[in-house]
MMTF fields as JSON, N, C-alpha, C and O atoms, coordinates in Angstrom:
{
  "mmtfVersion": "1.0.0",
  "mmtfProducer": "UNKNOWN",
  "numBonds": 507,
  "numAtoms": 508,
  "numGroups": 127,
  "numChains": 1,
  "numModels": 1,
  "chainsPerModel": [1],
  "groupsPerChain": [127],
  "chainIdList": ["A"],
  "bondAtomList": [4, 2, 8, 6, 12, 10, 16, 14, 20, 18, 24, 22, 28, 26, 32, 30, 36, 34, 40, 38, 44, 42, 48, 46, 52, 50, 56, 54, 60, 58, 64, 62, 68, 66, 72, 70, 76, 74, 80, 78, 84, 82, 88, 86, 92, 90, 96, 94, 100, 98, 104, 102, 108, 106, 112, 110, 116, 114, 120, 118, 124, 122, 128, 126, 132, 130, 136, 134, 140, 138, 144, 142, 148, 146, 152, 150, 156, 154, 160, 158, 164, 162, 168, 166, 172, 170, 176, 174, 180, 178, 184, 182, 188, 186, 192, 190, 196, 194, 200, 198, 204, 202, 208, 206, 212, 210, 216, 214, 220, 218, 224, 222, 228, 226, 232, 230, 236, 234, 240, 238, 244, 242, 248, 246, 252, 250, 256, 254, 260, 258, 264, 262, 268, 266, 272, 270, 276, 274, 280, 278, 284, 282, 288, 286, 292, 290, 296, 294, 300, 298, 304, 302, 308, 306, 312, 310, 316, 314, 320, 318, 324, 322, 328, 326, 332, 330, 336, 334, 340, 338, 344, 342, 348, 346, 352, 350, 356, 354, 360, 358, 364, 362, 368, 366, 372, 370, 376, 374, 380, 378, 384, 382, 388, 386, 392, 390, 396, 394, 400, 398, 404, 402, 408, 406, 412, 410, 416, 414, 420, 418, 424, 422, 428, 426, 432, 430, 436, 434, 440, 438, 444, 442, 448, 446, 452, 450, 456, 454, 460, 458, 464, 462, 468, 466, 472, 470, 476, 474, 480, 478, 484, 482, 488, 486, 492, 490, 496, 494, 500, 498, 504, 502],
  "bondOrderList": [1, 1, 1, 1, 1, 1, 1, 1, 1, 1, 1, 1, 1, 1, 1, 1, 1, 1, 1, 1, 1, 1, 1, 1, 1, 1, 1, 1, 1, 1, 1, 1, 1, 1, 1, 1, 1, 1, 1, 1, 1, 1, 1, 1, 1, 1, 1, 1, 1, 1, 1, 1, 1, 1, 1, 1, 1, 1, 1, 1, 1, 1, 1, 1, 1, 1, 1, 1, 1, 1, 1, 1, 1, 1, 1, 1, 1, 1, 1, 1, 1, 1, 1, 1, 1, 1, 1, 1, 1, 1, 1, 1, 1, 1, 1, 1, 1, 1, 1, 1, 1, 1, 1, 1, 1, 1, 1, 1, 1, 1, 1, 1, 1, 1, 1, 1, 1, 1, 1, 1, 1, 1, 1, 1, 1, 1],
  "groupList": [{"groupName": "GLN", "atomNameList": ["N", "CA", "C", "O"], "elementList": ["N", "C", "C", "O"], "formalChargeList": [0, 0, 0, 0], "bondAtomList": [1, 0, 2, 1, 3, 2], "bondOrderList": [1, 1, 2], "singleLetterCode": "Q", "chemCompType": "L-PEPTIDE LINKING"}, {"groupName": "VAL", "atomNameList": ["N", "CA", "C", "O"], "elementList": ["N", "C", "C", "O"], "formalChargeList": [0, 0, 0, 0], "bondAtomList": [1, 0, 2, 1, 3, 2], "bondOrderList": [1, 1, 2], "singleLetterCode": "V", "chemCompType": "L-PEPTIDE LINKING"}, {"groupName": "LEU", "atomNameList": ["N", "CA", "C", "O"], "elementList": ["N", "C", "C", "O"], "formalChargeList": [0, 0, 0, 0], "bondAtomList": [1, 0, 2, 1, 3, 2], "bondOrderList": [1, 1, 2], "singleLetterCode": "L", "chemCompType": "L-PEPTIDE LINKING"}, {"groupName": "GLU", "atomNameList": ["N", "CA", "C", "O"], "elementList": ["N", "C", "C", "O"], "formalChargeList": [0, 0, 0, 0], "bondAtomList": [1, 0, 2, 1, 3, 2], "bondOrderList": [1, 1, 2], "singleLetterCode": "E", "chemCompType": "L-PEPTIDE LINKING"}, {"groupName": "SER", "atomNameList": ["N", "CA", "C", "O"], "elementList": ["N", "C", "C", "O"], "formalChargeList": [0, 0, 0, 0], "bondAtomList": [1, 0, 2, 1, 3, 2], "bondOrderList": [1, 1, 2], "singleLetterCode": "S", "chemCompType": "L-PEPTIDE LINKING"}, {"groupName": "GLY", "atomNameList": ["N", "CA", "C", "O"], "elementList": ["N", "C", "C", "O"], "formalChargeList": [0, 0, 0, 0], "bondAtomList": [1, 0, 2, 1, 3, 2], "bondOrderList": [1, 1, 2], "singleLetterCode": "G", "chemCompType": "PEPTIDE LINKING"}, {"groupName": "ALA", "atomNameList": ["N", "CA", "C", "O"], "elementList": ["N", "C", "C", "O"], "formalChargeList": [0, 0, 0, 0], "bondAtomList": [1, 0, 2, 1, 3, 2], "bondOrderList": [1, 1, 2], "singleLetterCode": "A", "chemCompType": "L-PEPTIDE LINKING"}, {"groupName": "ARG", "atomNameList": ["N", "CA", "C", "O"], "elementList": ["N", "C", "C", "O"], "formalChargeList": [0, 0, 0, 0], "bondAtomList": [1, 0, 2, 1, 3, 2], "bondOrderList": [1, 1, 2], "singleLetterCode": "R", "chemCompType": "L-PEPTIDE LINKING"}, {"groupName": "CYS", "atomNameList": ["N", "CA", "C", "O"], "elementList": ["N", "C", "C", "O"], "formalChargeList": [0, 0, 0, 0], "bondAtomList": [1, 0, 2, 1, 3, 2], "bondOrderList": [1, 1, 2], "singleLetterCode": "C", "chemCompType": "L-PEPTIDE LINKING"}, {"groupName": "THR", "atomNameList": ["N", "CA", "C", "O"], "elementList": ["N", "C", "C", "O"], "formalChargeList": [0, 0, 0, 0], "bondAtomList": [1, 0, 2, 1, 3, 2], "bondOrderList": [1, 1, 2], "singleLetterCode": "T", "chemCompType": "L-PEPTIDE LINKING"}, {"groupName": "PHE", "atomNameList": ["N", "CA", "C", "O"], "elementList": ["N", "C", "C", "O"], "formalChargeList": [0, 0, 0, 0], "bondAtomList": [1, 0, 2, 1, 3, 2], "bondOrderList": [1, 1, 2], "singleLetterCode": "F", "chemCompType": "L-PEPTIDE LINKING"}, {"groupName": "ASN", "atomNameList": ["N", "CA", "C", "O"], "elementList": ["N", "C", "C", "O"], "formalChargeList": [0, 0, 0, 0], "bondAtomList": [1, 0, 2, 1, 3, 2], "bondOrderList": [1, 1, 2], "singleLetterCode": "N", "chemCompType": "L-PEPTIDE LINKING"}, {"groupName": "TYR", "atomNameList": ["N", "CA", "C", "O"], "elementList": ["N", "C", "C", "O"], "formalChargeList": [0, 0, 0, 0], "bondAtomList": [1, 0, 2, 1, 3, 2], "bondOrderList": [1, 1, 2], "singleLetterCode": "Y", "chemCompType": "L-PEPTIDE LINKING"}, {"groupName": "MET", "atomNameList": ["N", "CA", "C", "O"], "elementList": ["N", "C", "C", "O"], "formalChargeList": [0, 0, 0, 0], "bondAtomList": [1, 0, 2, 1, 3, 2], "bondOrderList": [1, 1, 2], "singleLetterCode": "M", "chemCompType": "L-PEPTIDE LINKING"}, {"groupName": "TRP", "atomNameList": ["N", "CA", "C", "O"], "elementList": ["N", "C", "C", "O"], "formalChargeList": [0, 0, 0, 0], "bondAtomList": [1, 0, 2, 1, 3, 2], "bondOrderList": [1, 1, 2], "singleLetterCode": "W", "chemCompType": "L-PEPTIDE LINKING"}, {"groupName": "PRO", "atomNameList": ["N", "CA", "C", "O"], "elementList": ["N", "C", "C", "O"], "formalChargeList": [0, 0, 0, 0], "bondAtomList": [1, 0, 2, 1, 3, 2], "bondOrderList": [1, 1, 2], "singleLetterCode": "P", "chemCompType": "L-PEPTIDE LINKING"}, {"groupName": "LYS", "atomNameList": ["N", "CA", "C", "O"], "elementList": ["N", "C", "C", "O"], "formalChargeList": [0, 0, 0, 0], "bondAtomList": [1, 0, 2, 1, 3, 2], "bondOrderList": [1, 1, 2], "singleLetterCode": "K", "chemCompType": "L-PEPTIDE LINKING"}, {"groupName": "ILE", "atomNameList": ["N", "CA", "C", "O"], "elementList": ["N", "C", "C", "O"], "formalChargeList": [0, 0, 0, 0], "bondAtomList": [1, 0, 2, 1, 3, 2], "bondOrderList": [1, 1, 2], "singleLetterCode": "I", "chemCompType": "L-PEPTIDE LINKING"}, {"groupName": "ASP", "atomNameList": ["N", "CA", "C", "O"], "elementList": ["N", "C", "C", "O"], "formalChargeList": [0, 0, 0, 0], "bondAtomList": [1, 0, 2, 1, 3, 2], "bondOrderList": [1, 1, 2], "singleLetterCode": "D", "chemCompType": "L-PEPTIDE LINKING"}],
  "groupTypeList": [0, 1, 0, 2, 1, 3, 4, 5, 5, 5, 2, 1, 0, 6, 5, 5, 4, 2, 7, 2, 4, 8, 6, 9, 4, 5, 2, 9, 10, 5, 11, 12, 11, 13, 5, 14, 10, 7, 0, 6, 15, 5, 16, 3, 7, 3, 1, 1, 6, 9, 17, 18, 16, 9, 5, 4, 7, 17, 9, 12, 9, 18, 4, 1, 16, 18, 7, 10, 9, 17, 4, 7, 18, 11, 9, 2, 11, 9, 1, 12, 2, 0, 13, 11, 4, 2, 16, 15, 3, 18, 9, 6, 9, 12, 4, 8, 6, 6, 0, 10, 4, 10, 7, 4, 5, 5, 12, 6, 1, 9, 4, 4, 9, 12, 18, 12, 14, 5, 0, 5, 9, 9, 1, 9, 1, 4, 4],
  "groupIdList": [1, 2, 3, 4, 5, 6, 7, 8, 9, 10, 11, 12, 13, 14, 15, 16, 17, 18, 19, 20, 21, 22, 23, 24, 25, 26, 27, 28, 29, 30, 31, 32, 33, 34, 35, 36, 37, 38, 39, 40, 41, 42, 43, 44, 45, 46, 47, 48, 49, 50, 51, 52, 53, 54, 55, 56, 57, 58, 59, 60, 61, 62, 63, 64, 65, 66, 67, 68, 69, 70, 71, 72, 73, 74, 75, 76, 77, 78, 79, 80, 81, 82, 83, 84, 85, 86, 87, 88, 89, 90, 91, 92, 93, 94, 95, 96, 97, 98, 99, 100, 101, 102, 103, 104, 105, 106, 107, 108, 109, 110, 111, 112, 113, 114, 115, 116, 117, 118, 119, 120, 121, 122, 123, 124, 125, 126, 127],
  "secStructList": [7, 7, 3, 3, 3, 3, 3, 7, 7, 3, 3, 3, 3, 6, 6, 7, 7, 3, 3, 3, 3, 3, 3, 3, 3, 1, 1, 7, 4, 4, 4, 3, 3, 3, 3, 3, 3, 3, 3, 7, 6, 6, 1, 7, 7, 3, 3, 3, 3, 3, 3, 7, 6, 6, 1, 7, 7, 3, 3, 3, 7, 4, 4, 4, 6, 6, 6, 3, 3, 3, 3, 3, 3, 6, 6, 6, 6, 3, 3, 3, 3, 3, 3, 7, 1, 7, 7, 4, 4, 4, 7, 3, 3, 3, 3, 3, 3, 3, 3, 3, 6, 6, 1, 6, 6, 7, 1, 7, 7, 7, 4, 4, 4, 7, 7, 3, 3, 7, 7, 7, 3, 3, 3, 3, 3, 3, 7],
  "xCoordList": [153.721, 153.868, 153.047, 152.652, 152.803, 152.009, 152.819, 153.974, 152.21, 152.849, 151.886, 150.709, 152.377, 151.633, 152.528, 153.651, 152.055, 152.837, 152.152, 151.088, 152.782, 152.229, 152.707, 153.789, 151.87, 152.238, 151.472, 150.516, 151.924, 151.215, 151.888, 151.409, 152.972, 153.657, 154.364, 154.454, 154.88, 155.617, 155.765, 155.522, 156.162, 156.362, 155.156, 154.739, 154.614, 153.453, 153.542, 154.132, 152.966, 152.945, 151.857, 150.865, 152.071, 151.047, 149.713, 149.637, 148.662, 147.322, 146.951, 145.8, 147.925, 147.702, 147.116, 146.787, 146.997, 146.406, 147.257, 147.985, 147.15, 147.747, 146.804, 146.059, 146.852, 146.102, 147.059, 147.697, 147.155, 147.998, 147.168, 145.979, 147.83, 147.223, 148.1, 149.318, 147.465, 148.182, 147.572, 146.464, 148.303, 147.837, 148.347, 149.531, 147.459, 147.86, 147.748, 146.957, 148.54, 148.455, 148.919, 149.636, 148.491, 148.934, 148.123, 148.44, 147.085, 146.211, 144.755, 144.463, 143.867, 142.425, 142.019, 141.717, 142.028, 141.902, 140.66, 140.711, 139.56, 138.321, 138.339, 137.397, 139.393, 139.529, 140.416, 140.702, 140.855, 141.81, 141.28, 140.747, 141.45, 141.326, 142.614, 143.674, 142.511, 143.672, 143.95, 143.049, 145.196, 145.548, 146.634, 147.419, 146.662, 147.725, 148.452, 147.838, 149.735, 150.584, 151.62, 151.897, 152.197, 153.263, 154.365, 154.145, 155.519, 156.667, 157.474, 158.003, 157.563, 158.388, 159.819, 160.026, 160.779, 162.14, 162.286, 161.843, 162.894, 163.12, 161.921, 161.978, 160.839, 159.6, 159.146, 159.588, 158.254, 157.682, 156.672, 156.097, 156.459, 155.394, 154.056, 153.871, 153.13, 151.8, 150.743, 150.962, 149.61, 148.514, 147.868, 147.7, 147.512, 146.847, 145.351, 144.504, 145.055, 143.647, 143.574, 144.504, 142.441, 142.187, 140.79, 139.915, 140.61, 139.312, 139.126, 140.048, 137.928, 137.727, 137.488, 137.441, 137.342, 137.308, 136.135, 136.215, 135.052, 133.883, 133.811, 133.008, 134.653, 134.595, 133.567, 133.325, 132.967, 131.908, 132.441, 131.75, 133.634, 134.255, 135.582, 136.458, 135.668, 136.84, 137.285, 136.465, 138.585, 139.132, 140.172, 140.811, 140.336, 141.333, 142.011, 141.378, 143.292, 143.941, 143.447, 143.1, 143.409, 142.778, 143.387, 142.678, 144.676, 145.343, 144.979, 145.271, 144.345, 144.022, 142.521, 142.089, 141.723, 140.273, 139.828, 140.334, 138.889, 138.314, 139.254, 138.909, 140.466, 141.378, 141.694, 141.85, 141.79, 142.142, 140.92, 140.047, 140.875, 139.807, 140.413, 141.118, 140.136, 140.562, 139.392, 138.235, 139.718, 138.697, 139.352, 140.576, 138.527, 139.05, 138.164, 136.966, 138.769, 138.014, 138.356, 139.443, 137.418, 137.673, 137.676, 138.065, 137.253, 137.352, 138.746, 139.18, 139.428, 140.794, 141.841, 143.031, 141.44, 142.409, 143.312, 144.516, 142.702, 143.473, 142.816, 141.592, 143.665, 143.198, 143.827, 144.948, 143.056, 143.464, 143.496, 142.837, 144.282, 144.26, 144.247, 145.261, 143.122, 143.009, 143.423, 142.831, 144.402, 144.938, 144.746, 145.319, 143.942, 143.679, 144.205, 144.507, 144.306, 144.771, 146.028, 146.123, 146.977, 148.197, 148.987, 149.018, 149.622, 150.436, 151.86, 152.1, 152.801, 154.194, 154.366, 155.232, 153.556, 153.68, 153.174, 153.331, 152.57, 152.156, 153.334, 153.211, 154.454, 155.626, 156.056, 156.284, 156.166, 156.472, 156.552, 156.204, 157.015, 156.866, 155.573, 155.356, 154.726, 153.39, 153.426, 153.858, 152.967, 152.952, 151.56, 150.852, 151.181, 149.919, 150.221, 151.322, 149.221, 149.376, 148.064, 146.986, 148.17, 146.987, 146.902, 147.897, 145.707, 145.425, 144.379, 143.299, 144.711, 143.765, 142.526, 142.632, 141.38, 140.173, 139.644, 138.873, 140.067, 139.562, 140.492, 140.363, 141.434, 142.378, 141.628, 140.549, 142.253, 141.746, 141.792, 142.846, 140.75, 140.71, 140.088, 139.748, 139.941, 139.226, 139.923, 141.149, 139.158, 139.616, 140.385, 139.869, 141.566, 142.412, 143.264, 143.515, 143.709, 144.497, 145.96, 146.759, 146.341, 147.721, 148.579, 148.21, 149.722, 150.533, 151.005, 151.185, 151.204, 151.714, 150.711, 151.068, 149.454, 148.422, 148.315, 147.522, 149.093, 149.027, 150.069, 151.19, 149.667, 150.419, 151.39, 152.49, 150.977, 151.787, 151.926, 151.019, 153.079, 153.412, 154.008, 154.711, 153.708, 154.357, 155.649, 155.983, 156.383, 157.682, 157.536, 158.449, 156.433, 156.208, 156.416, 157.137, 155.761, 155.914, 156.089, 155.425, 156.968, 157.331, 156.463, 156.26, 155.961, 155.178, 155.939, 156.289, 156.185, 156.88, 155.993, 155.623, 155.668, 154.822, 155.683, 156.209, 155.8, 156.621, 155.746, 154.566, 156.351, 155.586, 155.675, 155.102],
  "yCoordList": [75.814, 76.642, 77.904, 78.272, 78.55, 79.765, 80.909, 81.114, 81.652, 82.832, 83.991, 83.832, 85.138, 86.401, 87.332, 87.618, 87.8, 88.611, 89.923, 89.973, 91.007, 92.345, 92.945, 92.633, 93.804, 94.561, 95.884, 96.069, 96.795, 98.044, 99.256, 100.376, 99.069, 100.195, 100.997, 100.601, 102.143, 102.995, 104.396, 104.67, 105.279, 106.692, 107.464, 107.303, 108.303, 109.074, 110.443, 110.59, 111.44, 112.777, 112.867, 112.138, 113.772, 114.008, 114.313, 115.045, 113.732, 113.874, 112.789, 112.682, 111.994, 110.913, 109.657, 109.622, 108.663, 107.387, 106.209, 106.27, 105.145, 103.863, 102.775, 102.955, 101.646, 100.464, 99.315, 98.85, 98.864, 97.736, 96.464, 96.446, 95.407, 94.086, 93.113, 93.276, 92.101, 91.043, 89.723, 89.363, 89.026, 87.731, 86.647, 86.615, 85.754, 84.695, 83.316, 83.108, 82.399, 81.015, 80.124, 80.559, 78.857, 77.891, 77.908, 77.173, 78.734, 78.737, 78.812, 79.185, 78.455, 78.565, 80.002, 80.342, 80.82, 82.271, 82.629, 83.513, 81.945, 82.249, 81.968, 82.329, 81.332, 81.084, 82.096, 81.964, 83.106, 84.064, 85.494, 85.975, 86.139, 87.58, 88.154, 87.532, 89.331, 89.917, 91.313, 92.012, 91.701, 93.047, 93.635, 92.92, 94.967, 95.714, 96.488, 97.157, 96.364, 97.033, 97.854, 97.602, 98.839, 99.603, 99.927, 99.99, 100.124, 100.513, 101.541, 101.28, 102.714, 103.807, 103.672, 103.095, 104.203, 104.128, 104.699, 105.814, 103.946, 104.42, 104.388, 104.869, 103.819, 103.779, 102.339, 101.403, 102.195, 100.877, 100.542, 101.432, 99.252, 98.813, 99.193, 99.1, 99.618, 99.94, 99.306, 99.099, 99.012, 98.504, 99.638, 100.744, 99.356, 100.348, 100.042, 100.9, 98.799, 98.382, 96.865, 96.143, 96.408, 94.974, 94.664, 95.528, 93.418, 92.984, 91.542, 90.736, 91.199, 89.838, 88.93, 89.391, 87.651, 86.674, 86.856, 86.471, 87.435, 87.632, 89.027, 89.297, 89.93, 91.309, 92.148, 93.3, 91.584, 92.282, 93.169, 94.081, 92.909, 93.761, 94.325, 93.608, 95.617, 96.332, 97.356, 97.993, 97.51, 98.551, 99.367, 98.864, 100.618, 101.5, 102.25, 102.618, 102.476, 103.384, 104.785, 105.088, 105.651, 106.946, 107.777, 108.503, 107.665, 108.533, 108.241, 109.05, 107.094, 106.754, 106.69, 106.482, 106.868, 106.828, 107.875, 108.997, 107.5, 108.342, 108.537, 109.233, 107.932, 108.017, 106.642, 106.498, 105.625, 104.297, 103.392, 103.602, 102.361, 101.384, 100.003, 99.739, 99.132, 97.744, 96.916, 97.165, 95.93, 95.038, 93.703, 93.574, 92.722, 91.395, 90.717, 90.986, 89.844, 89.03, 87.576, 87.092, 86.902, 85.541, 84.547, 83.393, 84.973, 84.102, 84.186, 83.267, 85.291, 85.484, 85.322, 85.414, 85.08, 84.91, 86.147, 86.032, 87.323, 88.555, 89.604, 89.706, 90.36, 91.513, 92.771, 92.753, 93.859, 95.114, 96.247, 96.194, 97.273, 98.502, 99.663, 99.95, 100.31, 101.491, 102.695, 102.963, 103.405, 104.536, 105.811, 105.958, 106.705, 108.008, 109.146, 108.983, 110.291, 111.488, 111.227, 111.58, 110.612, 110.218, 111.428, 112.482, 111.226, 112.27, 111.755, 110.548, 112.689, 112.251, 111.348, 110.473, 111.547, 110.706, 109.292, 108.443, 109.009, 107.643, 106.842, 105.643, 107.508, 106.796, 105.7, 105.949, 104.477, 103.317, 102.087, 102.12, 101.014, 99.696, 99.1, 99.005, 98.703, 98.158, 96.631, 96.102, 95.951, 94.494, 94.015, 94.604, 92.924, 92.265, 91.074, 90.523, 90.702, 89.605, 88.854, 89.415, 87.574, 86.714, 86.18, 85.759, 86.209, 85.779, 84.664, 84.845, 83.52, 82.391, 82.813, 83.209, 82.731, 83.302, 82.509, 83.026, 81.244, 80.42, 80.428, 79.613, 81.368, 81.487, 81.838, 82.429, 81.444, 81.874, 83.386, 83.962, 84.031, 85.473, 86.115, 87.298, 85.321, 85.802, 86.91, 87.018, 87.722, 88.804, 89.839, 90.325, 90.153, 91.086, 91.887, 91.459, 93.068, 93.964, 93.986, 94.576, 93.375, 93.397, 92.569, 91.442, 93.091, 92.409, 91.042, 90.133, 90.892, 89.637, 88.478, 87.309, 88.831, 87.789, 87.294, 86.394, 87.858, 87.443, 86.367, 86.417, 85.394, 84.166, 84.188, 83.64, 84.814, 84.836, 86.255, 87.076, 86.528, 87.875, 87.853, 86.918, 88.904, 89.103, 89.871, 90.296, 90.048, 90.712, 92.239, 92.953, 92.71, 94.157, 94.821, 94.324, 95.951, 96.792, 98.223, 98.65, 98.962, 100.279, 101.343, 101.36, 102.225, 103.362, 104.625, 104.815, 105.469, 106.741, 107.873, 107.896, 108.791, 109.924, 111.189, 111.55, 111.824, 113.045, 114.297, 114.33, 115.282, 116.526, 117.526, 118.611],
  "zCoordList": [-94.552, -93.353, -93.524, -94.63, -92.408, -92.427, -92.999, -92.626, -93.905, -94.483, -94.49, -94.812, -94.141, -94.263, -95.07, -94.656, -96.195, -97.09, -97.354, -97.971, -96.875, -97.048, -98.377, -98.875, -98.919, -100.119, -100.114, -99.362, -100.977, -101.115, -100.497, -100.677, -99.781, -99.207, -100.227, -101.389, -99.811, -100.752, -100.234, -99.059, -101.111, -100.786, -101.313, -102.46, -100.443, -100.828, -100.183, -99.112, -100.821, -100.224, -99.16, -99.19, -98.232, -97.228, -97.886, -98.873, -97.317, -97.895, -98.88, -99.302, -99.241, -100.215, -99.593, -98.407, -100.395, -99.972, -100.404, -101.395, -99.643, -99.99, -99.507, -98.544, -100.194, -99.741, -99.538, -100.482, -98.317, -97.994, -98.074, -97.754, -98.508, -98.558, -97.789, -97.718, -97.215, -96.517, -96.967, -96.569, -97.791, -98.283, -97.364, -97.03, -96.954, -96.051, -96.7, -97.62, -96.21, -96.669, -95.531, -94.63, -95.59, -94.591, -93.302, -92.367, -93.239, -92.081, -92.541, -93.677, -91.647, -91.964, -91.624, -90.48, -92.668, -92.487, -91.66, -90.804, -91.919, -91.227, -89.734, -89.028, -89.243, -87.806, -87.118, -85.929, -87.849, -87.315, -87.342, -88.342, -86.213, -86.177, -86.776, -86.699, -87.365, -88.032, -87.508, -87.044, -87.589, -87.161, -88.03, -88.654, -88.058, -88.664, -87.54, -86.708, -87.563, -86.594, -87.336, -88.508, -86.652, -87.298, -86.306, -85.097, -86.836, -86.016, -86.76, -87.84, -86.17, -86.744, -86.188, -85.121, -86.916, -86.424, -85.011, -84.737, -84.142, -82.783, -81.863, -80.731, -82.354, -81.568, -81.322, -81.988, -80.35, -80.075, -81.151, -81.779, -81.361, -82.256, -81.659, -80.445, -82.484, -81.985, -82.894, -84.087, -82.299, -83.061, -83.845, -83.332, -85.079, -85.925, -86.02, -85.773, -86.384, -86.578, -86.456, -86.814, -85.94, -85.877, -86.394, -86.442, -86.775, -87.282, -86.879, -87.005, -86.388, -85.96, -87.162, -88.303, -86.897, -87.991, -88.941, -90.108, -88.455, -89.338, -89.902, -90.794, -89.388, -89.828, -89.069, -89.427, -88.034, -87.325, -86.203, -85.749, -85.77, -84.728, -85.256, -85.738, -85.136, -85.658, -84.642, -83.981, -84.52, -83.649, -84.41, -85.334, -84.022, -84.577, -83.464, -82.475, -83.62, -82.691, -82.985, -84.126, -81.976, -82.135, -83.269, -83.967, -83.441, -84.409, -85.87, -86.75, -86.132, -87.51, -87.758, -88.892, -86.709, -86.882, -87.882, -87.895, -88.711, -89.763, -90.921, -91.876, -90.869, -92.004, -92.579, -93.791, -91.714, -92.155, -92.045, -91.203, -92.929, -92.893, -93.062, -94.035, -92.116, -92.212, -92.739, -92.402, -93.57, -94.114, -94.405, -94.379, -94.68, -94.978, -96.012, -96.1, -96.781, -97.721, -97.404, -97.721, -96.782, -96.336, -97.505, -97.325, -98.686, -99.829, -100.465, -101.16, -100.217, -100.755, -99.709, -100.012, -98.462, -97.352, -97.214, -96.985, -97.357, -97.413, -96.506, -96.413, -95.857, -95.063, -95.681, -96.189, -95.614, -96.241, -95.22, -94.181, -95.546, -94.773, -95.777, -96.414, -95.909, -96.737, -95.915, -94.87, -96.359, -95.612, -96.45, -97.53, -95.93, -96.577, -95.729, -94.547, -96.354, -95.646, -94.848, -93.673, -95.493, -94.802, -94.32, -94.955, -93.167, -92.537, -92.388, -92.364, -92.288, -92.094, -90.882, -90.879, -89.86, -88.638, -88.865, -87.986, -90.019, -90.354, -90.944, -91.195, -91.157, -91.681, -90.722, -89.538, -91.247, -90.404, -91.291, -92.471, -90.697, -91.298, -90.781, -89.573, -91.696, -91.346, -91.5, -92.525, -90.466, -90.516, -90.187, -89.37, -90.846, -90.503, -89.593, -89.597, -88.826, -87.889, -87.752, -87.949, -87.412, -87.279, -85.858, -85.269, -85.335, -83.963, -84.028, -84.591, -83.449, -83.433, -82.644, -81.483, -83.259, -82.664, -81.474, -80.666, -81.374, -80.274, -79.071, -78.157, -79.089, -77.986, -76.693, -76.706, -75.585, -74.263, -74.204, -74.475, -73.879, -73.814, -75.044, -75.032, -76.114, -77.282, -78.029, -77.994, -78.695, -79.568, -78.717, -77.711, -79.115, -78.357, -79.333, -80.459, -78.874, -79.736, -79.368, -80.095, -78.281, -77.837, -78.75, -79.081, -79.173, -80.166, -79.691, -80.501, -78.409, -77.864, -78.006, -77.864, -78.288, -78.433, -79.86, -80.139, -80.772, -82.166, -82.436, -81.931, -83.247, -83.411, -84.584, -84.509, -85.64, -86.893, -87.376, -87.236, -87.947, -88.399, -89.802, -90.185, -90.553, -91.824, -91.644, -90.537, -92.751, -92.701, -92.698, -92.285, -93.142, -93.107, -94.46, -95.325, -94.606, -95.794, -95.321, -94.376, -95.964, -95.508, -96.165, -97.379, -95.313, -95.768, -95.378, -94.213, -96.343, -96.086, -96.611, -97.785, -95.737, -96.092, -96.017, -94.965, -97.135, -97.187, -96.948, -97.296, -96.365, -96.054, -97.187, -97.1]
}
C-alpha cells in the first residue's frame, strides 16, 4: 500500500533550521507531484510548498518564501523541506502529500487535489 512517512520535526528556537523528509513507498514516485502542508492548532490546513514530478515547477506560500526550500530526490522516492529562519508562527504539524501528475487539471496546490497523505511531523518554534 502507499505510505508517506515524514520525519525531521522537533523543537527549535526562533531563527533556527530544520529539514523535513518525506519517504514514500508503494507508488511510482516519478509520476507524482508532491506538496508540504501544515496545520497549526485551531487553524485551517494551508499549503506550504509544492514541487512537480520533475522538480521544474515549485510554489511557495508567501509567508515562507526565501526561508523554506522544497526539493525531491526521485532516486530515493523522497521529498524534503529545508526550513531556515524559523519563526514561532511556523509552529504546526507538517504533512507531505502526493498528487497524481496525470490528473485532470494537472499540477495544482489545493489540498483537495492530493491523493495520498502522511501522518505528519510536528514542528515547534520557541521565541
